[in-house]
C-alpha positions in Angstrom: -0.1 0.4 -0.3 1.3 3.4 -0.6 2.0 5.8 1.5 0.0 8.7 0.5 1.7 11.7 3.2 5.2 10.8 1.5 3.5 12.5 -1.5 2.1 15.2 0.5 5.3 15.9 1.5 6.3 15.7 -1.8 3.7 18.2 -3.3 4.8 20.8 -0.2 8.5 20.9 -1.2 7.9 21.3 -4.7 6.9 24.9 -4.9 8.8 27.4 -7.4 9.7 31.1 -7.2 8.9 33.4 -10.0 12.4 33.5 -11.4 12.3 29.6 -11.0 9.5 29.2 -12.7 10.8 31.4 -15.7 14.1 29.5 -15.7 12.4 25.9 -15.9 10.7 27.2 -19.0 14.0 28.2 -20.8 15.2 23.9 -20.4 14.7 21.7 -23.1 12.7 18.9 -22.8 16.2 16.6 -22.4 17.0 18.8 -19.4 13.8 19.0 -17.7 13.9 14.9 -17.6 17.1 14.8 -16.1 16.0 17.1 -13.5 12.6 14.8 -13.1 15.1 11.4 -12.8 17.4 13.3 -10.6 14.6 14.1 -8.3 13.1 10.9 -8.2 16.7 9.1 -7.5 16.6 11.4 -4.5 12.9 10.9 -3.1 13.6 6.5 -3.5 16.8 7.1 -1.9 15.0 9.0 1.2 12.1 6.8 1.4 14.6 3.6 1.3 15.7 5.1 4.4 
């Protein structure tokens, strides 16, 4: 069963300032995918502890 509290915590952590949003919009699709995979790796490592 999935612990929904993990997703709530992740959702709270994903907040961007206007400047960060503008910078994210400038990224290519490949760069965005790399960022997503990097964050997923961190989340997985944190939940396995």
